[in-house]
N, C-alpha and C positions, 0 to 999 in steps of 0.2 A: 183665431182669425188668420194667423200666419199660414196655417195648413191650407185653408180654403183658397188663399191667394196663390199658393204653390200649385194647387190643383187647377186653378184658372190659367196660370202661366203654362202648365203642361197642355191643357186643352187648346189654348191659343197657338202654342208652338206646333203641336201636331196638326192642327187644321191648316196652318200656314204651310208647313212642309208638304202635307198632302196635296193642297191646292196648287202649290208651286210646281210640284213634280208632275201633276196631271196637265197643267197648262204647258209645261215644257215638252211633254210627250206629244200633245196635240199640235203644238207649233212646229215640231221638228220631225214628226213621223207621219206617214200616210197610214190610214187605217189598214191594219194587218202587217205593216212593215215591221221587220225584226232585225235586231243587231245582236249577234252572239257576244256574250261577255265572258263566259266560261264554256268553251266548246263541249257540247254533249251534256250540259248540265243547266246552264242559266242564260237567258236572253232577255233583252228589253223588247217587248212586242206590244204594239198598240192594239188594244181590244176595247170594244164598247160592250158593256154588260147592261142589257135592258132588264135582266132578271134580278133575283136575290143572290145570295152566296152561291158561287160556282155556276151562275146563270140559271138557277132553278126559277121557274115561273116566267121565263122570258116570253113564252108564247101565250100567256094568259090574256084574256080579254082586257081591254083598256080600263074598264071600270073596276075590275078586280085588282089590276096592277096599281091603280091610283090609291085604292084602299090599302093594299098590302105594302106598297113601296113608298107611299107618301104619308097618308094619314096615320097609319099604325106606328111607323117609326117616330113621327112627331110626338105622339102620346108616350111612347117608350122613352124618348129623350126627356120629356117633362118629368116622368117618373124617375129617371136616372139622376136628374138634378136634385130631386128630393132625397134620393138615397145618398148622393154625395154629401149633401148638407147634414143628413142624420149621422153619417159615419165620420165626419171631419175631425172629431175630437179624439176618439178612442180606438178606431179601427183603421189604421193606416193602410194595410194591404187591401182591405175591402174598399176603402175610399179610392185608392189608386186604381183598383180594378174598374170601378164604376166610372172613374174619370177617363180611363183609356177607352172604354166601350163608348162612352158619350162622345168623346172627340172623334172617334172613327165613324160613329153613326152620323154625326153632324157633317163630317167631310163628305161622306157618300150622299147624304140628303141634299147637300148643296148642288152636287152634280145632277141628281135626279130632278130637282126643281128647275135648275137652269137649262138642262139639256135633254132631260128625259132618259138619260143613261148614265152609267158610271164608267169612268175611264180606268181601265186596268192595264198593267204593263209589266209586272214582275212575272216572268215566265220560267218556271223551273221544270225540268224534264230529264228523263233518262232514255236515250235513243228516241223511240217514237211515243213514249208514254209521258204525256204532259199532265202536270198538276194544273188545275184551272188558274189562269192568270189572276193576279190580285194587285192591290195597291197599298199605299201607306196606311190609309184608313182601315182597310181589312186587317192589316198586320196589327194595328192598335187594338181593334176589337178582339182579335185572337189572343193577344198577350193578356188583355183584360180578362177574357174568359178563363185563361189558364190560371191567372191570379185568383179568380173566384174559386176555382177548384182547389187550389192550394190552401186558400183560407178556410174552405169548407173542411178539408181533411185535418188541418191544424186544430180547428174547433172540435172535431170529432175526437181527436187524440187527447185534447185537453179535458174534454168531458169524461172520456174513458179513464184517464189518469185520476181525475177527481173522484170518480165512483170507486176506483180500485183502492184508493187510500182511505175511504170511509169505512 
């Protein structure tokens, strides 16, 4: 039970940091306003994302956007809660991965339900080549996805080693 509470604290902490940073950006920046943090590499830039990752699907019809960006993510979040519960005892990295993905998904869903868009503000670039702006929730999802891949490869190696010793 201790691990599930740890996962819950991580989820709550990430959602709070995500929402706090987004509110701070909206209260202190005009849409499109940017502040250079590391010249030529990183800025804080207020962007509204009405699409999915990297703005994909932003121009889709409203009924498709509601299905893809509201209904489907809610179902995915429910499934992630089940996965977190199932992995809580014996698969720490996998449970942590699901926890991070869930926290990020909830953080962005809160924006979509409340405002119809997600606030992005972390803007990395080199000269005129910009990586799409993102936020704390997106970072949480990305780190969770990386942990999923690492866990997958660890499992593959363990299975390979088990068959090699037989």
